[in-house]
Backbone as JSON, one array per atom type, in Angstrom:
{
  "sequence": "MGVTEKQLKRYSARVRRQRRLRRLTLAALGLLAGLGMTLTVQSSSATIALLQNFAARPGLDGSSLLGLAGALPVLLGDNIGTTITAVLASLSASRDAKRVAAAHAVFNLTGAAVFCAGLPLYVRLTAALSPKGPELAVIARQIANAHTLFNVVCTLVWLPLTPLMVRFVCRLVPDRAVR",
  "N": [[-25.66, -39.67, -1.26], [-23.12, -39.16, -2.34], [-23.6, -37.27, -4.38], [-24.58, -35.07, -2.94], [-22.37, -34.49, -1.37], [-20.53, -33.65, -3.35], [-21.86, -31.39, -4.27], [-21.78, -29.79, -1.97], [-19.01, -29.43, -1.72], [-18.48, -28.01, -4.08], [-20.03, -25.74, -3.53], [-18.74, -24.74, -1.21], [-16.24, -24.16, -2.28], [-16.95, -22.15, -4.05], [-17.85, -20.2, -2.24], [-15.44, -19.66, -0.91], [-13.98, -18.52, -3.08], [-15.56, -16.25, -3.53], [-15.17, -14.88, -1.1], [-12.41, -14.36, -1.25], [-12.39, -12.7, -3.5], [-13.92, -10.57, -2.5], [-12.22, -9.63, -0.46], [-10.05, -8.84, -2.05], [-11.28, -6.84, -3.58], [-11.98, -4.99, -1.58], [-9.41, -4.34, -0.67], [-8.38, -3.16, -2.99], [-10.1, -0.96, -3.21], [-9.41, 0.39, -0.85], [-6.75, 1.0, -1.43], [-7.12, 2.73, -3.61], [-8.54, 4.75, -2.3], [-6.61, 5.76, -0.49], [-4.71, 6.62, -2.35], [-6.2, 8.56, -3.76], [-6.78, 10.4, -1.68], [-4.19, 11.29, -1.0], [-3.33, 12.32, -3.45], [-5.03, 14.49, -3.62], [-4.51, 16.05, -1.29], [-1.79, 16.18, -1.36], [0.13, 15.39, 0.51], [1.5, 12.9, 2.14], [2.02, 12.53, 4.81], [0.01, 13.98, 6.12], [-2.27, 12.59, 5.25], [-1.76, 10.07, 6.29], [-1.86, 10.64, 9.0], [-4.57, 11.32, 9.17], [-5.62, 8.82, 8.51], [-4.7, 7.29, 10.7], [-6.12, 8.53, 12.8], [-8.77, 8.06, 11.97], [-8.85, 5.24, 11.94], [-8.56, 4.75, 14.63], [-11.0, 5.23, 15.69], [-13.91, 4.0, 17.28], [-16.0, 1.41, 16.01], [-19.37, 0.18, 15.48], [-19.32, -2.2, 16.91], [-17.41, -1.7, 18.77], [-14.79, -2.17, 18.11], [-12.01, -1.15, 15.98], [-12.87, 1.08, 13.32], [-11.74, 0.56, 10.83], [-9.72, -1.37, 11.22], [-6.58, -3.15, 11.22], [-6.07, -4.64, 8.88], [-7.75, -3.37, 7.08], [-6.75, -0.8, 7.08], [-4.16, -0.9, 6.05], [-4.12, -1.24, 3.14], [-5.01, 1.35, 2.44], [-2.9, 2.84, 3.43], [-0.88, 1.94, 1.71], [-1.84, 3.03, -0.67], [-1.52, 5.71, 0.02], [1.26, 5.83, -0.03], [1.75, 5.46, -2.76], [0.41, 7.68, -3.8], [1.93, 9.79, -2.84], [3.96, 10.1, -4.62], [3.15, 11.75, -6.63], [3.63, 14.42, -6.02], [6.39, 14.76, -6.39], [6.53, 14.1, -9.09], [4.93, 16.13, -10.27], [6.46, 18.38, -9.53], [8.72, 17.91, -11.02], [8.03, 18.32, -13.65], [8.62, 20.75, -14.99], [11.28, 20.78, -14.66], [14.81, 19.83, -14.66], [16.25, 17.14, -16.64], [17.47, 15.3, -14.92], [16.06, 15.75, -12.56], [13.57, 14.84, -13.35], [14.21, 12.16, -13.62], [14.78, 11.46, -10.97], [12.23, 11.79, -9.85], [10.9, 9.82, -11.31], [12.25, 7.55, -10.38], [11.47, 7.61, -7.71], [8.72, 7.14, -8.03], [8.76, 4.56, -9.21], [9.97, 3.1, -7.14], [8.01, 3.33, -5.06], [5.69, 2.36, -6.36], [6.37, -0.3, -7.11], [6.95, -1.34, -4.6], [4.43, -1.05, -3.3], [2.9, -2.76, -4.89], [4.06, -5.27, -4.37], [3.69, -5.45, -1.56], [0.91, -5.31, -1.47], [0.23, -7.67, -2.77], [1.15, -9.47, -0.89], [-0.5, -8.97, 1.31], [-1.9, -10.25, 3.59], [0.3, -11.36, 4.96], [1.77, -9.03, 5.45], [0.04, -7.71, 7.21], [0.07, -9.51, 9.41], [2.82, -9.47, 10.07], [3.21, -6.77, 10.72], [1.5, -6.57, 12.95], [2.83, -8.34, 14.65], [5.23, -6.99, 15.09], [4.45, -4.77, 16.45], [3.3, -2.96, 19.4], [1.37, -4.75, 21.86], [-2.08, -4.85, 22.78], [-5.33, -3.35, 23.48], [-7.2, -2.99, 20.47], [-8.03, -0.36, 19.6], [-6.32, 1.2, 21.09], [-3.78, 0.68, 20.11], [-3.73, 0.84, 17.34], [-2.98, 3.16, 15.86], [-0.23, 3.25, 16.31], [0.44, 0.83, 15.14], [-0.11, 1.38, 12.44], [1.78, 3.37, 11.96], [4.09, 1.83, 12.35], [3.74, 0.0, 10.27], [4.08, 1.69, 8.08], [6.74, 2.45, 8.41], [7.92, -0.11, 8.2], [7.28, -0.76, 5.52], [8.83, 1.19, 4.12], [11.46, 0.61, 5.01], [11.82, -2.09, 4.23], [11.44, -1.88, 1.43], [13.59, -0.19, 0.82], [15.77, -1.82, 1.59], [15.46, -3.87, -0.26], [15.68, -2.51, -2.75], [18.16, -1.26, -2.58], [20.5, -2.95, -3.19], [19.81, -3.25, -5.82], [20.21, -0.92, -7.14], [21.81, -0.22, -9.49], [20.22, -1.45, -11.47], [17.84, -0.03, -11.18], [18.75, 2.51, -11.96], [19.4, 2.08, -14.68], [16.84, 1.41, -15.63], [15.34, 3.75, -15.07], [16.75, 5.58, -16.6], [16.05, 4.67, -19.1], [13.33, 5.18, -19.05], [13.34, 7.97, -18.87], [14.97, 9.27, -21.18], [18.25, 10.5, -22.37], [18.03, 12.3, -24.55], [15.37, 13.28, -26.72], [13.89, 10.59, -28.47], [14.04, 9.98, -31.91]],
  "CA": [[-24.64, -39.07, -0.43], [-22.03, -38.7, -3.18], [-24.02, -36.07, -5.09], [-24.65, -34.0, -1.96], [-20.99, -34.15, -1.02], [-19.97, -32.88, -4.46], [-22.5, -30.08, -4.27], [-21.23, -29.05, -0.83], [-17.64, -29.05, -2.05], [-18.57, -26.92, -5.06], [-20.55, -24.56, -2.85], [-17.7, -24.18, -0.33], [-15.2, -23.58, -3.14], [-17.5, -20.89, -4.55], [-17.84, -19.26, -1.11], [-14.03, -19.25, -0.72], [-13.65, -17.61, -4.18], [-16.26, -14.98, -3.28], [-14.49, -14.2, 0.01], [-11.14, -13.84, -1.78], [-12.72, -11.58, -4.38], [-14.35, -9.47, -1.64], [-11.0, -9.09, 0.17], [-9.3, -8.15, -3.11], [-12.02, -5.62, -3.92], [-11.83, -4.04, -0.47], [-8.02, -3.87, -0.69], [-8.24, -2.23, -4.12], [-10.8, 0.27, -2.85], [-8.58, 1.07, 0.14], [-5.6, 1.54, -2.14], [-7.6, 3.89, -4.38], [-8.89, 5.81, -1.34], [-5.35, 6.37, -0.05], [-4.14, 7.32, -3.5], [-7.01, 9.77, -4.01], [-6.57, 11.38, -0.59], [-2.85, 11.88, -1.09], [-3.29, 13.15, -4.65], [-5.77, 15.71, -3.32], [-3.84, 16.83, -0.24], [-0.36, 16.2, -1.73], [0.93, 15.21, 1.71], [1.23, 11.58, 2.7], [2.04, 12.66, 6.27], [-1.33, 14.41, 6.53], [-3.25, 11.53, 5.02], [-1.49, 8.98, 7.24], [-2.4, 11.1, 10.29], [-6.02, 11.14, 9.06], [-5.87, 7.38, 8.56], [-4.51, 6.86, 12.09], [-7.25, 9.03, 13.59], [-9.98, 7.36, 11.55], [-8.75, 3.85, 12.37], [-8.66, 4.69, 16.09], [-12.4, 5.46, 16.08], [-14.63, 2.73, 17.46], [-17.16, 1.11, 15.19], [-20.56, -0.22, 16.24], [-18.99, -3.3, 17.81], [-16.38, -1.26, 19.72], [-13.44, -2.32, 17.53], [-11.64, -0.11, 15.02], [-13.7, 1.2, 12.12], [-11.03, -0.05, 9.7], [-8.87, -2.5, 11.56], [-5.26, -3.08, 10.58], [-6.18, -5.18, 7.52], [-8.41, -2.37, 6.25], [-5.95, 0.42, 7.04], [-2.91, -1.05, 5.3], [-4.25, -0.86, 1.72], [-5.08, 2.81, 2.36], [-1.53, 3.29, 3.64], [-0.14, 1.69, 0.46], [-2.31, 4.06, -1.59], [-0.84, 6.94, 0.42], [2.64, 5.76, -0.52], [1.74, 5.69, -4.21], [-0.03, 9.06, -4.03], [2.97, 10.77, -2.51], [4.88, 10.27, -5.76], [2.64, 12.78, -7.54], [4.27, 15.7, -5.7], [7.69, 14.78, -7.07], [6.28, 14.11, -10.54], [4.48, 17.48, -10.63], [7.59, 19.31, -9.38], [9.73, 17.64, -12.04], [7.53, 18.58, -15.01], [9.35, 21.86, -15.63], [12.65, 20.74, -14.13], [15.82, 19.2, -15.51], [16.12, 15.71, -16.92], [17.83, 14.55, -13.72], [14.94, 15.87, -11.62], [12.55, 13.92, -13.85], [14.66, 10.81, -13.3], [14.58, 11.26, -9.53], [10.79, 11.61, -9.67], [10.57, 8.5, -11.86], [12.78, 6.55, -9.45], [10.57, 7.64, -6.55], [7.48, 6.49, -8.44], [9.04, 3.13, -9.39], [10.21, 2.58, -5.8], [6.75, 3.2, -4.32], [4.75, 1.5, -7.09], [6.77, -1.71, -6.98], [6.76, -1.71, -3.19], [3.0, -1.2, -3.03], [2.43, -3.96, -5.59], [4.53, -6.45, -3.62], [3.03, -5.48, -0.27], [-0.5, -5.62, -1.71], [0.16, -9.1, -3.08], [1.37, -10.19, 0.37], [-1.21, -8.21, 2.34], [-2.09, -10.98, 4.85], [1.6, -11.45, 5.64], [2.08, -7.66, 5.89], [-0.79, -7.46, 8.4], [0.59, -10.33, 10.52], [4.15, -8.99, 10.45], [3.02, -5.48, 11.39], [0.94, -6.85, 14.28], [3.87, -8.98, 15.47], [6.28, -6.01, 15.43], [3.85, -3.63, 17.14], [2.9, -3.24, 20.78], [0.11, -5.46, 22.04], [-3.06, -4.14, 23.59], [-6.63, -3.19, 22.81], [-7.03, -2.52, 19.09], [-8.13, 1.1, 19.48], [-5.18, 1.84, 21.76], [-2.51, 0.43, 19.43], [-3.82, 0.86, 15.87], [-2.2, 4.26, 15.29], [1.17, 2.81, 16.36], [0.59, -0.22, 14.13], [-0.07, 2.03, 11.12], [3.11, 4.0, 11.86], [5.06, 0.75, 12.18], [3.57, -0.54, 8.92], [4.68, 2.65, 7.16], [8.2, 2.28, 8.56], [8.26, -1.42, 7.65], [7.21, -0.63, 4.06], [9.98, 1.95, 3.61], [12.71, -0.1, 5.31], [11.91, -3.28, 3.37], [11.66, -1.43, 0.04], [14.97, 0.31, 0.72], [16.69, -2.96, 1.63], [15.34, -4.61, -1.53], [16.15, -1.7, -3.88], [19.55, -0.8, -2.43], [21.43, -3.7, -4.06], [19.32, -3.18, -7.19], [20.35, 0.47, -7.6], [22.2, -0.14, -10.91], [19.06, -1.82, -12.28], [16.93, 1.13, -11.11], [19.35, 3.58, -12.77], [19.19, 1.73, -16.1], [15.41, 1.48, -15.93], [14.91, 5.15, -15.05], [17.36, 6.24, -17.76], [15.24, 4.3, -20.28], [12.06, 5.91, -18.93], [13.62, 9.38, -19.14], [16.24, 9.21, -21.95], [19.07, 11.72, -22.46], [17.38, 13.24, -25.48], [14.19, 12.7, -27.34], [14.13, 9.59, -29.5], [13.42, 10.41, -33.17]],
  "C": [[-23.5, -38.49, -1.28], [-22.35, -37.4, -3.91], [-24.05, -34.87, -4.14], [-23.26, -33.54, -1.54], [-20.34, -33.29, -2.09], [-20.56, -31.48, -4.5], [-21.96, -29.21, -3.14], [-19.8, -28.58, -1.1], [-17.62, -27.9, -3.06], [-19.04, -25.62, -4.42], [-19.47, -23.93, -1.97], [-16.56, -23.58, -1.14], [-15.67, -22.23, -3.68], [-17.5, -19.82, -3.46], [-16.42, -18.76, -0.86], [-13.6, -18.28, -1.81], [-14.31, -16.25, -3.96], [-15.6, -14.2, -2.15], [-13.17, -13.6, -0.45], [-11.38, -12.63, -2.65], [-13.15, -10.36, -3.56], [-13.14, -8.82, -0.96], [-10.18, -8.3, -0.83], [-9.97, -6.83, -3.47], [-11.86, -4.57, -2.83], [-10.4, -3.49, -0.42], [-7.82, -2.87, -1.82], [-8.93, -0.9, -3.83], [-10.01, 1.08, -1.82], [-7.37, 1.73, -0.51], [-5.99, 2.79, -2.92], [-7.97, 5.05, -3.46], [-7.63, 6.53, -0.85], [-4.69, 7.17, -1.14], [-4.88, 8.63, -3.75], [-6.82, 10.83, -2.94], [-5.23, 12.07, -0.73], [-2.7, 12.73, -2.35], [-3.95, 14.5, -4.38], [-4.99, 16.61, -2.37], [-2.37, 17.07, -0.57], [0.54, 16.16, -0.5], [0.59, 13.85, 2.3], [1.25, 11.63, 4.23], [0.66, 13.05, 6.79], [-2.34, 13.29, 6.36], [-3.02, 10.34, 5.94], [-2.0, 9.37, 8.63], [-3.93, 10.97, 10.3], [-6.39, 9.67, 9.18], [-5.75, 6.86, 9.99], [-5.69, 7.29, 12.96], [-8.54, 8.3, 13.25], [-9.98, 5.92, 12.06], [-8.91, 3.71, 13.88], [-10.07, 4.97, 16.59], [-13.11, 4.12, 16.23], [-15.81, 2.61, 16.5], [-18.33, 0.71, 16.07], [-20.26, -1.32, 17.25], [-17.88, -2.94, 18.8], [-14.96, -1.43, 19.21], [-13.21, -1.2, 16.52], [-12.57, -0.11, 13.81], [-13.06, 0.46, 10.95], [-10.35, -1.35, 10.08], [-7.56, -2.39, 10.8], [-5.33, -3.56, 9.13], [-6.87, -4.2, 6.57], [-7.58, -1.11, 6.08], [-4.72, 0.28, 6.13], [-3.05, -0.81, 3.79], [-4.34, 0.66, 1.52], [-3.68, 3.39, 2.51], [-0.69, 3.07, 2.37], [-0.56, 2.69, -0.61], [-1.68, 5.41, -1.28], [0.59, 6.97, -0.12], [2.73, 5.96, -2.03], [1.4, 7.15, -4.5], [1.03, 10.1, -3.75], [3.94, 11.0, -3.66], [4.43, 11.4, -6.68], [3.3, 14.13, -7.28], [5.6, 15.82, -6.44], [7.51, 14.84, -8.59], [5.85, 15.51, -11.0], [5.63, 18.49, -10.56], [8.6, 19.12, -10.49], [9.29, 18.02, -13.46], [8.29, 19.7, -15.72], [10.81, 21.9, -15.17], [13.59, 20.02, -15.1], [15.53, 17.71, -15.72], [16.44, 14.89, -15.68], [16.72, 14.61, -12.67], [13.8, 14.94, -12.05], [12.93, 12.48, -13.53], [14.49, 10.49, -11.82], [13.1, 11.01, -9.24], [10.36, 10.23, -10.18], [11.05, 7.39, -10.92], [11.89, 6.46, -8.2], [9.26, 6.9, -6.86], [7.68, 4.97, -8.58], [9.22, 2.46, -8.03], [8.88, 2.33, -5.08], [5.74, 2.3, -5.03], [5.1, 0.02, -6.96], [6.59, -2.18, -5.55], [5.3, -1.94, -2.86], [2.45, -2.45, -3.69], [2.81, -5.22, -4.82], [3.8, -6.56, -2.28], [1.54, -5.77, -0.4], [-0.67, -7.11, -1.98], [0.33, -9.94, -1.81], [0.67, -9.54, 1.54], [-1.44, -9.0, 3.64], [-0.79, -11.12, 5.65], [2.01, -10.09, 6.21], [1.3, -7.32, 7.16], [-0.22, -8.23, 9.59], [1.94, -9.83, 11.01], [4.06, -7.65, 11.19], [2.49, -5.69, 12.81], [1.99, -7.47, 15.19], [4.93, -7.99, 15.92], [5.76, -4.84, 16.25], [3.5, -3.99, 18.58], [1.55, -3.95, 20.83], [-0.81, -4.63, 22.92], [-4.38, -4.08, 22.88], [-6.44, -2.52, 21.45], [-7.05, -1.01, 18.97], [-6.94, 1.82, 20.1], [-3.89, 1.71, 20.96], [-2.55, 0.62, 17.92], [-3.01, 1.99, 15.24], [-0.72, 3.89, 15.26], [1.41, 1.73, 15.31], [0.68, 0.36, 12.73], [1.28, 2.7, 10.92], [4.19, 2.94, 11.64], [4.97, 0.13, 10.79], [4.21, 0.38, 7.88], [6.21, 2.55, 7.21], [8.65, 0.96, 7.94], [8.28, -1.39, 6.13], [8.48, 0.05, 3.54], [11.31, 1.25, 3.87], [12.87, -1.3, 4.39], [12.16, -2.88, 1.92], [13.08, -0.92, -0.15], [15.96, -0.84, 0.71], [16.64, -3.79, 0.35], [15.97, -3.82, -2.67], [17.62, -1.31, -3.78], [20.53, -1.62, -3.28], [21.03, -3.66, -5.54], [19.44, -1.78, -7.79], [20.81, 0.55, -9.06], [21.05, -0.48, -11.87], [18.06, -0.65, -12.33], [17.45, 2.26, -12.0], [19.12, 3.31, -14.25], [17.73, 1.89, -16.5], [14.93, 2.93, -16.02], [15.51, 5.91, -16.23], [16.64, 5.86, -19.05], [13.9, 5.03, -20.25], [12.23, 7.38, -19.31], [14.97, 9.42, -19.87], [16.96, 10.56, -21.98], [18.48, 12.74, -23.41], [16.23, 12.51, -26.14], [14.56, 11.73, -28.45], [13.37, 10.01, -30.76], [12.99, 9.24, -33.98]]
}
């Protein structure tokens, strides 16, 4: 009995690790999909609209093709991808324009990293703040609310840290080339 119990515990621990790894892999793939779409289209608004429409499509079981937990990593990738427009525009612009683009990238990259790390909480909080109803009827609203939540929380976190952001961005884009 003791040997079988140990084997079952090891097996269940391995299954839990595999499930965590699968969730992490799917989240990373979603993030890369959102990033790639936004890099290609260079419009996070367009890619979020595509995401909302895609998520509102029924799958084989009648629920959303993506679900909220599957849509949010794509949304985070959209937020990272939108920084490329500012970065590309700043390439031939002034130093200050490059700093603004860098700040935008830092803002979205750090926000996406934090929200990705807390993805289960992000999903639950978004669902709690969104209207209730059948998944297909409310998923587009949930995605919009998740996007708003991301930007509001990141702004509230970064606002008091503005001096830190300024110092960091000034180091990333110095006044003149270092020799």
